[in-house]
C-alpha angles and dihedrals in degrees: 000000000000107000127193114213115198113210106163121194111282115179120230087243088068088075118202094019091060092046092049094049092048091052092051093050094048093048093046089052089056096046103038096080090056099054136069097238128094119223131210107193115201104207145111094272112121099208137039107253104202148004114295091021126101119177121216110204109226124215110258109276127216114266113277093249092053093047090049093052091046090053090051090052090053094073091167094058093130092048089048091054092047091048091051090051092050089054092043091239109150123203119258090256095050091047089055098047092047091050088051093052094243117177100193140002133224119204102192092185132040088259106104142170126219108271139160095195116100107277143182112227128199129219118191097178145346096215094138085070099032098047107007093162093079108098095226091064102023109036136064092031093300095125094055092043094052094043093052093046096048096042092051097045102036092054093045099044121101086218134003119208116221126178101232145348092275089061092042091056092048091052096046091049095047100042106021094239116160115240093243088066090063133081112205106208120160118226108272118245108257118245103253127156121230104247123236123233087257091054091052092048092048094052093043089054093043093056096030092237127173121245093252120047144142117232130216118171105190136131114248101262120138092243092059085076100218090155097063089044089055090052088051091050090054090053090049093048093045087055091060103266120142095209121137125204118231116199127187132175143093122288112253094178103289104079095093090056092048091050091048091053090048090055094045091053091052094237100111094121090053097053123074121199109200099174118211112356123200121236090249090070101033099082092050091051088056090044094055096045127104087219145337109250101201104178103160119147091215129086162112088157136353135192105218095071089054091050090050091049091055093050095044098249114146115238135223105190133184113247094244118165105283097019097113091046090054102037103029114183094338098093142044111245126218137179101255093216093054115081092186092058090048091049093049091051090051091052091048093052091046098047108031108076094181092051091049092052092049094049093046091052093046091047093053091049093048095047091055093059099078125032133177088257090056091050096049092042090057092052091048089050089058091051089050089059095040092055090079089058097042094053089068092085134030 
């Protein structure tokens, strides 16, 4: 089959979405020469990277935030689609894939284009239904926009990829989709190199970091829960610890609030805001940390704990829905709304040498179970099977 793969431009400042898309592209490049399918990859890459892959350079798209707001403003999006169909006016994407003789489409991220060809859709989370009170999924028209997008594409897709059984159950309950229309594929472990001692020293000097710090790489959304982590840090500091908290990530509208809480708690000198950090420094920041304090309210899977596992950084993770399914016995779990639980986990990871060693070993073993290559190979296996169905029409 000829398969279109839609990898729209996602900036590095988008965090996990950028990392995920990069992993998919690299793994597809490795596997494409070994399979019978042809791939047209819609992306910003200028050149085709391997046999059986041809890249189609997309026009530069509006930033994700702008596109999201535009979609909210278009309240009649479903009517617009139906009107276009009645007039037989395909979208730009569908015009392209039909001209290219594409048989099926794979959308590896939740970013999609209107398309009537058979397609595989991807759902990372259903948080607009699970926790709609967070402003990033429930305010400014986001709830209606997400609901319309998911409802339209999940019901239309030949398969929908979800990261674990927790997510699968949420989707089946919300949209009445039978389980055999789902592909359960855990997030692949990002490709991240274990840093050397020199790497750690270089990054510590670059950002003027103390010897002992906690690390939390997370964009400044409300659901990332920086505020309860700050309250936990105050408890830890008040108990006599010398730990500092290092935060990195792009501001999505909540950083000013986080800074204000930091000031109000009197811990400003013990919290470092690094802003966006490039991949070249990220591994060393994990490597120098006492622990990753991943306290997000959102699941069902997340990438930073996997990155920490690879590097050998012990993890305290919030017990979000799906967390235990993803992380198993390789992390300490805390209630994200409880600063005292978070503080106790920090003190355990800082003071219990045997526990640290066990979690590091378990984390490395767990992170090795599922690579980007495994993920892409599973999707391609589905397309192998689906080819017998797709050949029934031109």
